[in-house]
matplotlib code that plots the C-alpha trace (Angstrom):
import matplotlib.pyplot as plt

x = [24.2, 24.2, 21.3, 21.4, 21.1, 18.1, 17.0, 14.8, 11.3, 12.2, 15.1, 13.0, 10.4, 13.0, 14.7, 11.4, 9.9, 6.8, 5.0, 5.0, 1.2, 2.1, 4.4, 1.5, -0.8, 1.9, 2.3, -1.5, -1.7, 1.4, 3.4, 6.4, 6.3, 8.7, 9.9, 10.0, 13.5, 12.8, 16.4, 16.1, 12.3, 11.6, 10.3, 12.9, 12.8, 15.1, 17.2, 16.7, 12.9, 13.2, 16.3, 14.2, 13.1, 15.1, 16.2, 17.4, 19.0, 21.0, 22.4, 23.2, 24.9, 26.5, 29.6, 30.4, 33.8, 35.0, 33.7, 35.9, 38.9, 37.9, 40.7, 40.8, 42.6, 43.4, 43.7, 40.0, 39.5, 36.3, 34.3, 31.7, 28.9, 26.8, 29.6, 28.3, 30.4, 32.0, 30.1, 29.8, 33.3, 35.0, 33.2, 34.2, 37.8, 38.0, 36.7, 39.5, 38.4, 40.7, 38.8, 39.9, 37.2, 34.4, 31.8, 29.7, 27.9, 27.7, 30.8, 30.9, 30.7, 33.6, 35.6, 34.9, 36.1, 39.3, 40.1, 39.9, 41.4, 43.7, 44.7, 41.2, 40.3, 37.3, 35.5, 33.1, 30.2, 27.2, 27.5, 25.8, 28.9, 31.4, 32.6, 33.4, 34.5, 38.2, 37.7, 36.2, 37.9, 39.9, 37.6, 36.1, 33.3, 31.0, 28.7, 26.3, 23.3, 21.2, 18.3, 14.8, 12.9, 9.7, 10.0, 7.7, 5.6, 4.9, 5.0, 4.4, 7.9, 10.6, 14.2, 17.5, 16.8, 13.4, 15.0, 16.9, 16.8, 16.9, 19.9, 19.3, 20.0, 23.3, 24.2, 23.2, 25.2, 28.3, 27.9, 27.5, 30.5, 32.8, 31.6, 32.5, 32.3, 29.9, 27.9, 26.1, 23.2, 21.6, 18.5, 15.7, 13.5, 10.5, 12.0, 10.7, 7.1, 7.7, 5.1, 3.2, 6.3, 6.7, 10.0, 11.6, 10.3, 11.9, 15.2, 15.2, 14.5, 17.4, 19.8, 19.0, 19.3, 22.8, 24.0, 23.8, 22.2, 20.5, 20.6, 17.1, 17.2, 17.2, 16.5, 19.2, 18.7, 21.7, 21.1, 22.3, 25.7, 27.2, 25.3, 23.4, 20.6, 17.3, 18.1, 17.1, 18.6, 17.7, 20.7, 20.8, 23.7, 24.3, 26.9, 27.9, 26.3, 29.5, 30.5, 27.2, 26.9, 27.5, 28.3, 26.4, 26.3, 25.9, 24.6, 26.6, 25.9, 24.5, 26.5, 25.8, 23.9, 22.2, 24.3, 22.6, 23.0, 25.1, 27.6, 27.8, 28.3, 30.6, 33.7, 32.9, 32.6, 32.1, 34.5, 37.6, 36.7, 33.7, 32.3, 34.4, 32.9, 31.8, 29.5, 25.8, 22.4, 20.6, 17.0, 15.2, 14.4, 10.7, 11.4, 14.0, 11.5, 9.1, 11.7, 12.8, 9.4, 9.9, 11.2, 13.9, 12.4, 9.3, 7.7, 5.0, 2.2, 4.2, 3.8, 1.0, -2.1, -2.0, 1.7, 0.7, -1.8, 0.7, 3.5, 1.4, -1.0, -3.4, -1.6, -2.9, -6.3, -5.2, -4.8, -1.5, 1.1, 3.7, 6.2, 9.1, 7.8, 9.4, 11.2, 13.9, 16.1, 16.7, 20.2, 19.7, 18.1, 19.5, 18.8, 15.9, 17.0, 19.0, 17.7, 19.4, 18.6, 18.2, 16.1, 13.3, 9.9, 8.9, 12.1, 13.3, 16.5, 17.0, 19.9, 18.7, 20.2, 20.6, 18.0, 19.6, 19.9, 22.6, 26.0, 27.9, 30.2, 27.3, 25.6, 28.7, 29.1, 25.6, 26.5, 29.7, 32.1, 35.5, 36.1, 39.0, 36.6, 36.2, 33.1, 33.4, 31.0, 28.6, 26.8, 23.6, 25.6, 27.5, 24.3, 22.9, 26.1, 26.0, 22.2, 22.4, 25.3, 25.3, 26.4, 30.1, 29.8, 26.9, 28.9, 31.9, 29.8, 28.3, 31.8, 33.2, 30.4, 31.3, 35.0, 34.0, 31.9, 34.8, 37.2, 34.8, 34.5, 38.3, 38.7, 35.9, 36.8, 40.5, 41.2, 44.8, 45.0, 46.3, 49.3, 50.4, 49.9, 52.1, 54.8, 55.0, 55.5, 58.9]
y = [43.4, 45.4, 47.5, 45.7, 42.3, 40.3, 38.8, 35.7, 36.0, 33.8, 36.0, 39.1, 37.7, 36.6, 40.0, 41.8, 39.2, 38.8, 35.7, 34.7, 35.4, 39.0, 39.0, 37.7, 40.5, 43.1, 41.6, 41.7, 45.4, 46.3, 47.4, 45.1, 43.0, 40.0, 38.4, 34.6, 33.1, 30.0, 28.6, 28.6, 28.1, 30.9, 34.4, 37.2, 40.9, 43.5, 45.2, 48.5, 48.2, 47.6, 49.7, 52.3, 49.7, 50.4, 46.8, 46.6, 50.0, 49.0, 46.0, 48.2, 51.0, 48.6, 49.4, 45.7, 45.9, 49.0, 47.3, 44.3, 46.6, 47.1, 46.4, 46.6, 49.6, 47.6, 44.0, 43.4, 40.5, 38.6, 35.9, 33.7, 31.8, 29.0, 28.7, 25.5, 24.3, 27.7, 29.5, 32.8, 32.4, 31.8, 34.8, 37.0, 35.8, 36.5, 40.0, 40.6, 39.5, 37.5, 35.0, 34.5, 32.1, 30.0, 28.2, 25.3, 22.4, 20.0, 17.6, 17.0, 20.7, 21.4, 18.7, 20.4, 23.7, 22.2, 20.2, 23.2, 25.8, 24.1, 27.5, 28.5, 28.4, 26.1, 25.7, 22.8, 22.6, 24.3, 28.1, 28.5, 27.1, 29.5, 32.6, 35.3, 38.0, 37.4, 38.9, 42.1, 45.0, 42.6, 42.1, 44.5, 42.3, 39.4, 37.4, 34.5, 32.9, 32.1, 29.6, 31.3, 30.6, 32.1, 33.9, 33.3, 36.4, 36.9, 40.7, 43.2, 44.6, 41.9, 42.7, 40.9, 38.8, 37.8, 36.0, 33.5, 29.9, 30.9, 30.9, 34.6, 35.3, 33.5, 35.7, 38.8, 37.7, 37.2, 40.6, 42.2, 40.3, 41.1, 44.6, 44.5, 47.7, 46.0, 42.8, 40.8, 38.4, 36.5, 34.4, 33.2, 35.9, 34.5, 36.0, 39.4, 38.3, 35.4, 35.3, 38.2, 40.4, 40.0, 38.0, 40.8, 43.5, 41.7, 41.3, 45.1, 45.8, 43.6, 45.1, 48.6, 47.5, 46.1, 49.4, 49.0, 50.9, 48.6, 49.2, 48.6, 44.8, 43.7, 40.5, 39.9, 37.7, 35.5, 35.7, 39.4, 38.4, 35.9, 33.0, 30.6, 30.0, 31.5, 31.8, 34.7, 35.6, 38.3, 40.3, 42.4, 44.8, 46.7, 49.4, 50.1, 53.3, 55.1, 54.6, 55.0, 58.8, 60.1, 56.6, 55.5, 51.8, 50.9, 47.5, 45.7, 46.5, 43.7, 41.8, 42.8, 39.5, 36.5, 33.3, 30.0, 26.4, 26.2, 28.7, 26.4, 23.1, 24.1, 26.2, 29.9, 33.1, 31.4, 28.5, 27.8, 24.1, 21.8, 20.5, 17.5, 14.1, 13.3, 11.1, 11.7, 10.1, 7.7, 7.3, 3.9, 2.3, 3.2, 6.8, 7.1, 5.8, 8.5, 11.3, 10.3, 11.6, 15.1, 17.7, 20.2, 22.9, 20.7, 19.1, 16.5, 18.3, 17.7, 13.9, 11.9, 12.0, 8.3, 8.8, 12.0, 10.0, 7.2, 9.5, 12.0, 9.5, 11.3, 14.6, 14.6, 15.6, 18.3, 22.0, 23.9, 23.9, 21.7, 22.9, 21.3, 17.8, 15.7, 18.9, 18.8, 22.0, 24.1, 24.5, 28.1, 29.4, 29.6, 26.6, 26.6, 27.1, 24.1, 22.1, 19.6, 16.7, 16.8, 13.6, 14.2, 14.1, 17.7, 19.3, 17.5, 18.8, 16.6, 17.3, 19.1, 16.7, 13.4, 11.7, 11.7, 14.0, 16.7, 15.4, 16.9, 18.9, 20.2, 21.2, 22.9, 24.9, 26.1, 27.5, 28.9, 26.9, 26.4, 22.8, 22.6, 22.9, 19.4, 18.3, 15.9, 13.2, 10.8, 11.7, 12.9, 15.1, 16.6, 17.5, 19.0, 21.1, 22.5, 23.1, 25.1, 27.3, 30.9, 31.1, 32.0, 34.7, 36.3, 36.3, 37.8, 40.7, 41.5, 41.1, 43.8, 46.1, 45.5, 46.1, 49.5, 50.2, 49.5, 51.5, 54.5, 54.0, 53.8, 56.9, 59.0, 58.2, 58.4, 54.9, 53.9, 50.7, 47.7, 47.4, 50.9, 50.1, 47.0, 49.0, 51.5, 48.9, 49.3]
z = [-177.7, -180.9, -182.3, -185.7, -184.0, -182.8, -179.6, -179.2, -177.8, -174.9, -173.9, -174.3, -172.0, -169.4, -169.5, -168.9, -166.5, -168.6, -170.0, -173.6, -173.5, -172.7, -175.8, -177.9, -176.6, -177.5, -180.9, -181.6, -180.4, -182.5, -179.5, -180.2, -183.3, -183.8, -186.9, -187.5, -187.9, -190.1, -189.6, -185.8, -185.9, -183.4, -183.0, -182.7, -182.1, -183.7, -181.0, -182.8, -182.3, -178.6, -177.7, -175.7, -173.2, -169.9, -169.4, -173.0, -172.9, -169.8, -171.8, -174.8, -172.6, -170.1, -168.0, -167.7, -169.3, -167.3, -164.1, -164.9, -164.3, -160.6, -158.2, -154.4, -152.9, -149.8, -148.7, -148.0, -145.5, -145.5, -143.7, -145.4, -143.6, -145.1, -147.7, -149.4, -152.4, -152.8, -155.6, -153.8, -152.2, -155.5, -157.2, -154.3, -154.4, -158.1, -157.4, -154.9, -151.4, -149.2, -147.0, -143.4, -142.5, -144.2, -142.2, -143.5, -141.7, -144.6, -144.6, -148.3, -149.1, -146.6, -148.4, -151.7, -150.3, -148.8, -152.0, -154.2, -151.8, -149.2, -148.0, -147.0, -143.3, -143.5, -140.2, -140.4, -138.0, -136.4, -136.8, -133.4, -131.7, -133.3, -131.5, -134.1, -131.6, -132.3, -135.7, -134.5, -136.3, -138.4, -141.4, -143.9, -145.2, -144.2, -146.5, -146.1, -147.8, -144.8, -145.2, -145.2, -142.0, -140.5, -137.2, -134.2, -133.7, -130.1, -130.4, -133.1, -133.9, -133.6, -133.0, -132.7, -129.5, -130.9, -133.8, -131.7, -132.9, -136.6, -138.9, -139.7, -136.0, -136.3, -139.4, -137.5, -134.4, -136.6, -138.1, -134.6, -133.2, -136.1, -137.1, -140.8, -142.8, -145.2, -145.3, -148.0, -147.4, -150.2, -150.4, -152.6, -154.1, -152.2, -149.0, -150.1, -149.5, -147.1, -144.4, -145.9, -145.7, -142.0, -142.3, -144.4, -142.0, -139.1, -141.0, -141.6, -138.0, -136.9, -139.4, -138.1, -134.5, -135.0, -136.5, -140.3, -143.1, -145.5, -149.3, -150.7, -151.4, -155.0, -156.9, -159.5, -162.5, -163.2, -167.0, -166.8, -165.5, -167.9, -166.4, -168.8, -166.3, -165.4, -161.7, -159.5, -156.1, -153.6, -152.3, -149.2, -148.7, -145.5, -144.7, -141.1, -140.0, -139.3, -142.9, -144.6, -144.8, -148.3, -149.7, -152.8, -153.7, -157.4, -158.4, -161.1, -164.7, -166.9, -169.6, -173.2, -174.1, -172.6, -172.4, -173.4, -172.7, -175.9, -174.3, -171.3, -173.1, -176.0, -176.6, -177.0, -175.1, -171.8, -171.9, -174.0, -174.6, -174.8, -171.6, -170.3, -169.8, -166.2, -164.2, -164.1, -163.2, -165.6, -166.5, -166.0, -169.3, -169.5, -168.5, -171.2, -173.7, -172.7, -172.5, -176.0, -177.2, -175.7, -178.2, -177.3, -175.0, -174.5, -171.5, -170.6, -172.6, -175.7, -175.3, -176.9, -174.8, -173.7, -172.6, -170.7, -168.7, -168.1, -167.0, -165.0, -163.4, -161.0, -161.6, -165.2, -164.0, -161.6, -162.5, -163.0, -165.8, -164.0, -166.7, -164.9, -165.4, -168.2, -169.3, -171.9, -172.0, -175.1, -176.5, -177.5, -174.3, -170.8, -168.6, -166.2, -162.6, -161.5, -158.6, -156.3, -158.5, -162.4, -162.7, -160.2, -161.8, -160.7, -161.7, -164.8, -166.4, -169.5, -171.9, -175.0, -177.5, -175.6, -173.6, -170.1, -167.1, -167.1, -165.8, -162.9, -165.2, -167.2, -164.0, -162.8, -166.1, -166.0, -162.5, -164.1, -162.0, -163.7, -164.9, -162.4, -159.5, -158.0, -156.0, -153.1, -152.0, -153.6, -156.9, -155.2, -152.9, -155.7, -157.5, -154.3, -153.7, -157.3, -157.3, -154.1, -155.1, -156.1, -159.7, -159.7, -162.4, -160.6, -157.4, -159.3, -160.7, -157.2, -155.7, -158.1, -157.0, -153.4, -154.0, -155.5, -152.5, -150.1, -152.2, -151.9, -148.1, -147.7, -149.8, -148.3, -144.7, -145.2, -144.0, -144.5, -146.6, -144.6, -146.9, -145.9, -142.2, -142.5, -144.4, -141.5, -138.8, -137.2]

ax = plt.figure().add_subplot(projection="3d")
ax.plot(x, y, z, "-o")
ax.set_aspect("equal")
plt.show()
């Protein structure tokens, strides 16, 4: 991002997590005044006019490129739970982690992992049936995106044993059995306020009980990390108490600009070729006729009123914006958050230029998977695997920050790198 450049109103709103209505209020008050780009038919802000805003300043003064040089000072071994199709695992591998075990219960996702990484130790099945104690003292890092579940509140302050029966308990059990120096848990941003905050309170209690210092959890926006998608994920990072003193964790720096759907689909800064052809869902004839009427970036309210009533039926008379319905994406903005199915009525993800749902490879590119990453299973299963994944580039950025953290731990606590230990054997 350069100070003599501009940023679209949509990107500006996304970066600041404000609505376009807020931007309009700022414009009327003279706080931040955009210019109209007649070629692109949109409002834009001069970077020089908004450079003092902290979120913009971080992009202007980013350490992204220096952080790309991060290399592990030891052979950091890791375990990943709830691995899915491998978005998080691939990003962490690129950052420098060496996986010794990946667990996933979904058969197609396991096939995806094995197809792309035959050397990975993929353990398929229920996590509750896996004993992790053989890895105690043998790994540096453990990660997992556990599903969000409510806890049963019999008492006031719940601990480890009170969370039995949940998948968070299984994650905590694996951490306790393996004792990694650092762990990462990721989830939807809604976990922060889930069950009026009691779920997060319990999670914090358990993390403290099993002997870890929790970094204050943070929601990261994928758009800041070379991901052309408005996706947000909550990250929880814990450091084992005996390594936490005097250690400072630094979250990854943002990339200098926001990637768009154009970056995902065509040759450019993100990919060195246009998106390859692939399979994808199709619209029924009448739905295609209706979607043909939706302009780029539009949704059901952009249809003629009689078509709105036909398409929305009873929902037409209910409140709420329902902005995901009959939604056509915009080429020069990041994609909306991908879901498990691009053609479902509530979560429409129509191609910006063609009247059809996004294909598998388009879906994968928006999640920043490489074109070489193959997905196993039926079409619906492939969409589900991609839609549930952590964007690879987001995982890579967080992975680099975790490599730096482990480098600092090894240095401060005078831990001999594993390579040095091996070289001294005999």
